[in-house]
N, C-alpha and C positions, 0 to 999 in steps of 0.2 A: 504494500500500500504506500503510495507516494506521500511525502510530507506536505502539510498544508502550506499555502503561500505565506500566510502569517498566522501566528498564534495570537489570541486576543491580548495576552500580556505584552508581546512585542509590538503589537499595533498600538496599544495604549501608551507604551513607552515612547514610541516614535512620534505620535501625534500630540502627546500631552493631554489627551482627552479623558473625560470622566464617563464611566459606563452608567446607563440608566436602563431599567428593565433587565432583561436577561440576554445580552448578546451572546452568540455562539462562541465556544472556546477556540474554534478553528475557522479560518477564513480562506476560502478556496480561490478568490480572485477579487479584483477591484473594478467597479463599474460606475459610470456617471449617467447611464441611460436605463431608466426603469423598463423600457420596452424590450430590451434584449438581455436583461440581467439573468444570470444563471443561479440555480440553487446554491446557497452557501457563500455567495460573493458579498462583499461590503459595498454598499451604495453610498457614494459621496455626493452630497447635496450642494453642487456648485451653483452659484448665481451668475448667469450669463447675461448677454445683451438682450436676449428675447425671452428667456425662460429662467425660472428659479427652481433649482432642483428640490427645494423643500416642498414644492407643490406636488411632487411625484414620489416623495419618500414613503407615503402610506402604500402606494401601488407597488413599490419595490419590495417592501416588507411582505406584502401579501403574496408576491411572486416567489418568495423564499429567500430573500436577502438575509445574510447572517446578522447584519446590523445596518443602520443608517448613520453616517457621519454627518452631524448637523450642527448648526450654530445655536448657541445658548439662547439668543434673543428670538429664535423661532420655535423653541420647544413648545410653547403654549399653543401653537397652531397645529401641533401634530397629535396623532392618537396617543392617549395616555398609556396604552398597553404595549407600545412599540419597543423595539430593541435598538437602543441608541448609544453612540459615543458622542459626547457633547464637547465642542470646542468653540473658540471665539470666531474663527474663520475657517470653514471647511477647505477652501482652496489653499490657504497657507498650511493647514494640517496635511493636505495631500502633498505639498512640496516637501514638508518634513518627512513624510513617509517615503518619498522618492529619495531623499538624501540618505535615509537609514538603509534603504535597499541597496544603494550604491556602496555604502560603507561596509555592508556585511558580506559582499561578494568578492571573490578573487578573479572575476571575469576580466578578460582583456577587452577593452572598450574602444569603439570607433564612432566618431560623430561626423556627419556630413552636412555641409551647407553649400550655398551657391545660388546664383540667379536662376539657373535652370539645371535640370538633371538630378535634383536631390533624391526624389522618390525612386527613380529608376536605379540610381547608384545604390541606394539603401537596399532595394530588393535584390540587386545583384550581389551585394555583400552578404545578405542573408543566405542566398543560394550557395555561394562559394564557401562560406564558413561552416555551413551545415555538414559539409563533407569531413570536417575536422573535429567537430564537437557540438555540444549543446548550445544553441543560439537563441537569444531573445532579441527581438527587433520590434520597432514601432509598427503598428498597423496603419494602413492608409497613409495620410499625411499628418499624423499626430506630431506636429513640430512646433507648437506655440506654447503660450504660458500655462495652459492646462494639459496639452498633449504630451509634452516632455515629462513633467512630473508623474502623469498617469502611467506613461510607459515605464518609467523607473520603478514606480510602486508595484507594477505587475511583474517585475523581474525576479524570478526564483533565485534563491540563495546559491544554488549549485550551477548557475549559468556559467558557461565557459567563454562565450563571446557575446558581447552586447553591441547592438547596432542602433544608433540613434540619428534621426533627422532633425535638424534645427533650422527653423525659418525665421523670417522677420519682415516687417513692413516699415519699421522705424528704427533709427539709431537707438542703441541701448537695450534692445530686446534680447539679443543673443547672449550678452554677458551673464545675466543671472541663470540662464538655462545651461550654458556650458559649464558653469561652476558647479552645478548639480551633477552633470553627466561625468565630468572629469575624464575625458578621453585620453587613451594612450596614443591614438592616431586621430588627427583632425584633417578632413578633406574639404577643400574649397573647389568645387567642380569648375566654376567659371564666374566671372563678374561681368554683367551686361546691363544695359539701360532698362532696368525693371524697377517699378515703384518710383520712377523719376519725380513724380509730383511731390513726394515726401523728402527728396534728397537734393534735387537740383543739379547734380552732376554724377557721372559714373564713378569718379574718384571718391566721392562721399559714400557711395554704395560699397565700394571696396573697403573703406574704413569701417563701415558697419559690419561687413562680413568678417573682417579681421578680428572682431571681438571674440571669435571662436578660439583665438590663440590664448585668451585670458584664462581658460580652464584646462589647458593641456597639462597632463601629469609631468612631474619633474624629469622623467626619463622618456618623455613623449616626442612625437614627430608630427610636423605639418606636411601635408601632401598637396602641392600646388601645381596648377596648370601652366606649364612653361610657355604655351602658345598664346595665352591670354594677354591682352594689352595691359592689364593691370598687374602683371606678374612682378615687375620691379617694385611697385608700391607695396604689394602684399608681402613680398620677401623682406622688404625694409621693416614693415610693421611686425612681422614675425620676429625679427631680430630685436626690435625695441621692446617686444613683449617677453623677451628672454626665452623664446622657444629653443630647446636644446638643439634641434636638428630640423632642417628643411630638405625634403626630397621632391623631385619634380617628375611630371609625366607629360607626354605630348608627342608631336611630330618633330619638334625642334631637336636637332641632332645632339644638342647639349643636355637633353633631358635624361634623368636617371633611369626612367622607364620610358622607352621610345618605341613608337610604332614604326616597324620596318616596311611592311606592306599589308594590304588587305584587299579583298574582293567582295563585292556585294552579290548576294543571291536573293531570290524572292523570299522575303520573310527573315533574312538574316545576313551574316557576314562570316567570312573566313579571315583569320588574323594571324600575322606573324609579328612577334614583338620581342624585345629584350627588356625584361623586368628586373631592375636592380642587378644587372649583369647576367641574368639567367635567360637563355633563349627559350621561347615557348610558342607553340602553334596551337590555336584553338578556334572554335566556332561559337558565334553568338546567335541565339535563337530569336533575336528581335532586330528589325531592320534599322539602318541609319548610321551615318558616320559618327553622330554624337554618342551613340552607344559604344562604338568602337573606341573612341577617345576616353570615355569614362571607364571603360573596362580596364584601361591601364591604371587608373587611380585605384580601382577595386583590387586588382592583383597586387599592386604595390602595398596596399593596406594589409592584404592577406599575409604577405611576407613579413611585414613589420609587426604583425600580431602573433607571428610564430606559427601560423597555420600552413597547410600543405598547398603549395603553389600548383603542382600538377593536377591534383584533385579539383582545385578551384577552377582551373582552365577547362576541365571536362564539364564542370557544373554549368558553365556559361551557355552551353548548348541548350539547357533547359529553360533559359530565360525567355519569357514571352511578354510582349507589351500588354499591359492591362487595359481594361475598359476606360475610354477617355484619354488614354496616353499612348495611342498608336495601335490599339487592337485592330486586327484586320478581319473582316467578315466577308464571306462570299454571298452576295445577294443573288437570289434566284429570280430572273426575269422570264417572261413568257418565251422568249426566243434565245435564251442563253443566260450568262451570268455576268455580274459586275463586282468589282472589289470595292469595299467600303473601308476606309482608314479613319478610325475614330480618334481624333485628337481634341475632342470637345471639352476636356476638363479645364484647360486654362491656356492663356497665350500671352506672349510678350514678343518684342522684335526678334530676340535670339531664338526662342523656341519656334516662332513662325517660320523663320528662315530654315531652321533644321527640319521642320515638317515638310516644307516645300522641297528641300533637297531629297528627302526620303521619297516624296511623290515623283520627283524627277528620275529616281533610280528604279522605280517600279515599272516592270515591263508592261507595255500596252500593245495589244495586237490590233492594228488598224482594221476597220475604221473606229475602233474604240478611242476614247479621249481621256486625257488627264484633266480632271475637274477639281478646282479648289473652291470650297465653300467656306468663306472666312468672315469672322465677325470682329467687332471692335476689340482692341487690346486696351485694357483699362489701366488707370494709375500712371499715365505717362506725362501728365502735366501740360505745360504750355507747348511742348514740342509734339503733342499727340498727332495732329494732322500731318505734320512733316514726316513723322515716323511711319505713319500709315501709307503716305504717298510713296515713301522710299521702298515699299514692297514691290513696286513695279519691276525693278531690275531683277530681283530674285525670281519673280513670276516668269519673266521672259527667259532667264537662264535655265529655269526648270522646264521650259517648253510646255507650259500649262496652256491647254487649248481653250478652257472656258472658266470664267471666274464669277462666282456669286458672292455678293458683298452684303453684310448686314451691319447696321449701326451708323450713327452720325459721323464718326471719325473716318470710317471706311469710305465715306462719300468722296474724301480727298483723293483716294486711290481710284475709285470708280470713274471720276472725271478724267483721269489720265489713261485709263485702259483703252487700247485700240478697240474699235467697234467689233472686230471679229473675235475678241476675247470676252466680250461682255455676255454674261448669262442673265443675271437680274440683280437689281439693287432694292433693298428695303431698309427702312430705319429700324425695324424689328425683325429678328431672325424668323419669327413665325410667318412673316410676310413672304418668305422665300419658299415655303413648303410646297404649295400647289405646283409652282412652276418646276421646282427641282424634281418632284416625283414624276411629273409628266415628261421631263427632258432626259432623264437617265436612260441609257440603253446598253444593250449587250456589248461587252468588251471594255466598258468605261472603268476607270479607277477614280473614285470620288473620295476626296479628303475633306473632312469637316473640322474646323478649328476656330477657336475664339476664347476670349476671357469668360470665366464662369458666369459673370453677370450679364453677358450678352445672350445667354441661353441658347447655345448652339446644340446642346445635347438632345433636345426634343426633335431636331431635324434628323439626327442619327436614329432615334427611336421610330420616327415616321417612315424612314427608308426601310428599316427592318420589319416594320409592320406591313408595309405595302409589298415588300419583296423578301419574305422570311428567309434568312440564311439556312442552308441545308442542315447544318449541325444543330441549330436551334429548333428546326422543324422536327428532327428526329428525337431531340430531347423532350419536346412537348408530347 
């Protein structure tokens, strides 16, 4: 029988809480969502922007939660016969639980940040390290002020490798998170013009990403992209933060882990590289040059963490792009099939160019077409229209046949598009649905991408509903 994630005594010592009622002696997990809570998990009543977890504490207890971690000033609003641990601030108590989880483990820990590629890199690290030992990694994109401590608090004491994603929208957000995580290896995938409206310059974004250096362990290492324009600044900031060692990855011949050659295939790539002096050939099961580049950072971290490089290389063939982040579906049309590339989760200038590059590499059998369905990229500040208009060249370089645009900023691009490239324009993504569904034909490759707030995901769902992919039809 496996040990519980937390005993009640350890939970109380970490959070500084006071028990009320009869909380269970053993805690099997940590949850902040009463809808998905499992029997025996502790429910943490976090107050968010839209919801207050205290309003769902009763439902969590009814669903079998071992206890609810609640604020003392909300106790009077909760059922009297509940199982509680009472604290001043549940979110702060969750942070303290995360700190305690990190202190009790001997795991080797890696943290990932960057303007793009965080989640894909984190998932690749999970895959690679699982070949060498017990891995604990953040789910989805749990990379913010509650996601990081929640992931830490869920880490079992016997974890051998911990993998954490750390994100930010503003300066100062990474520092407290990385000081909780205390990584042995910190990766910055790249620095690009993302969240510009909050920073004003790419250099300031680099400075904010460099906060990850503040939490690196005394014997730790920073892994930096040698090809990135901000490399010199990041390297300097690592030195000023007293990071013991910096290693680099990229196509630059001076990189410590260097890409020697690669070839693209449908749905993936074959790669030959030299990782910290060791030659390795491997396959990646997800398409795109950006995955190839980031795989160098992943394998560099594997070596630095003391895991098996050869086994990690083999694991990368199992890597697949998830829903919203490059997942490929084969749509079944009346007279054949079309490929749908779902990049609808989010977008910024760097990830948009990367997605267009993947679309360019995807084979098309004529008269099939490459179709880009792209929505506004948010949080770009005063330069937003110019950054959208600047997508014209990458669209042409990728030999995109047809472009559908959604959102007010995309109008700046729409006005520059040659007439033969114009599919349709709408201020709202939903306005494209009818024309897109009627226009797609056999042999096409359709890529859908935009910031989450532009709501491009429903266009993916509409295409799948109208032309159900074969695998999903079989599953149903």
